[in-house]
C-alpha positions, 0 to 999 in steps of 0.5 A: 510520486507533487501536483496538488490541488490547493486546499481551500479549507485547511493549510497543511504540508504534505509531511504533516498531514498523516502517517499513512505508510507509503513508500518505495522499494529501493536499493540499500546501497542507495541513500541519496533518494531518501530525503526526496522520498521524505519530502514527497510525504513517504513514511516507509521504505523497503531496503532491498539486498540487505541480505548481501551485507550481513558480514562485518565488511557489509554491515556499514552499508545497512548502518548507513541506510538506517541512519539516513532513513532516521535523519529523514524521519523514515522507517525502513523494512530491511531485506535479509533475502540473499539466495533462493528467495530467502536468507539462504546462504547467510551463515547462522552466526552472521545472521544473528550478529547482523540482527543484533547489530540493528534490532535497536535502530530507531529507523527499523520498522521490520525485516523482509525474509521472503520474496515470492518463496511460493514460486521457488522452482525447486519447490516451495517446501524447500524455501519454507524449510529454510525459514521454518526449520533448516536453519529456521531463519524466521524462528531464529530472527523472532527469538533475537528480535521479538519486537519488529515484525517480519514480512514476506511478499507474495505474487498477487493472483486471484485464485477462486479455487485456492490452489495457488493460495494454498502455497502462499498460506503454507508460509503463514507460520513464518511471517507476521506481515503479508505483502502482496504485489501485482503489476498489471500494466502490460506492453503488448499492443492489446494492453496499451490502451488505458484500462485495457487489461482485465487484471488491471480493472479487477485490482479491487477484487484481487486486493480484497481476496488477499486481504480477506485471506490475511485477516482470516489467518490473523496476520498483523498487517497487509502490505499492498505493493503497486506498480511504480515502473514500466518501460524501463524495467528489465522485463519488456512485457511492462508499460508505464501506468497512466495517472488514472490507472495508478490512482485506481490500483492504489485507491482500490486498496485504500478504500478497503482499509489497507493502510500500507502501500509500497511501490515497486521499484524505483530502480526500474522506474523513470522520471515520468512514472516517479512523478505520477507515484509522487502525486498519488502519495501526496494525495494519500498522505493528505487523507491518511489519518481520516482513512486510517480512522475510517470505515469501508461502506460506512452505513452512516453515509447513504449513497444513491447507488446501493450496489457496492459491486459498482461503487465502493467508498470509505468514510473517515474523520480526524477531528474536524476533518472529514474524507469520503473516498469513492471508487467506481468499480462498475462493470470492471470485467469489460474495458468499457466499464460504466459511467455512474451519473448523478450519484448522491452522497448523504452525509451522516446526520451529525455532520454539517458542511456547506461544501466539499472539495474534490482533491486533485481536481480543483472542484468544489461541490455544494452540500444541500440538505446534508447531501451532494451529487457527483458523477464518475467516468469509468473506473474513476476515483474521487476523494471528497474532503471537508471540514466542520466547525467542531469535531463530530462525536460518534460511536467507535467504528466497527473493526476496519477492513484493513489490519494494522501493525501494532509495533512502530 
């Protein structure tokens, strides 16, 4: 998940560059990989299967994971899911003891209590009842630990009629963080070519749909889970993503202001795909602070293509450092997409730069009269980075497209 373009303007290590929340879903019994994930620039991991280690004999497993995460400056979301997509099966006293044991651990970021509970085959009302009333794991957890946020992750689906989303939203009273995941890289022959699947190409729309629903419900944060696995998974339908596809899927979320990106799941992945994820995470962390402070489709930046259904961007600065992320989403209903040529970006008036660096591409583009020009192949992502001599004073940005977790 590091092949990096040399920074021509600024020397910065990956770990020091930003605090954007990136990481893997991983197994709570495995800790040896955490030091590498930290070295890759990750800041967050989700520890699966913690719900099976809540009794006295199992709690040392959770302790060891949190201790190792802390030693590597990582935060961890601990899963308390055991059965039926929820903590179902954990005795209440045992549940309370486990939460009390770890709620003050400095590495704890939050709790995970629902894994696609809306898809429970016996009915989502049953899984909701486990969390809400019988025995009410969400309210119980909240009463014990009101500090750390509670997360449920749902299946990602674009649902213009809101039929499926009605099931998802019924769980909004028992979660603080809304997680959504989508795995669009499929192995059937017709989907082997790069960008061949419609669900892959329309990833921007699906993130946007879910993010808007999350914001409307005033949830504290949205966590996007991208596909970090393929052929070595336990389901033959999936294939490995290409680097271009992985960048498109991931930055389609970031360009909208989503600042938590996890990858499912290292246990299903292989060395090649892990290497691609490592590269993407390195790129994210290099621009994390600028994107967190940024604004999607910032009107201070003038772009020659005015149609945001073709090209979407996000501009942000952090002191003297500036980043403009642009994603070509044109004609995404078709595998042919659309190339965008000679796109002109005019920087804000207060920004004075002589050139921009295109991260991970080894290119430098001159800035003339406050503007630069570049082209995009189909579904291409460009990340432009530059520095100014002094920090640019500007008005506070409008509320960002993404929502933030307020508890660290």
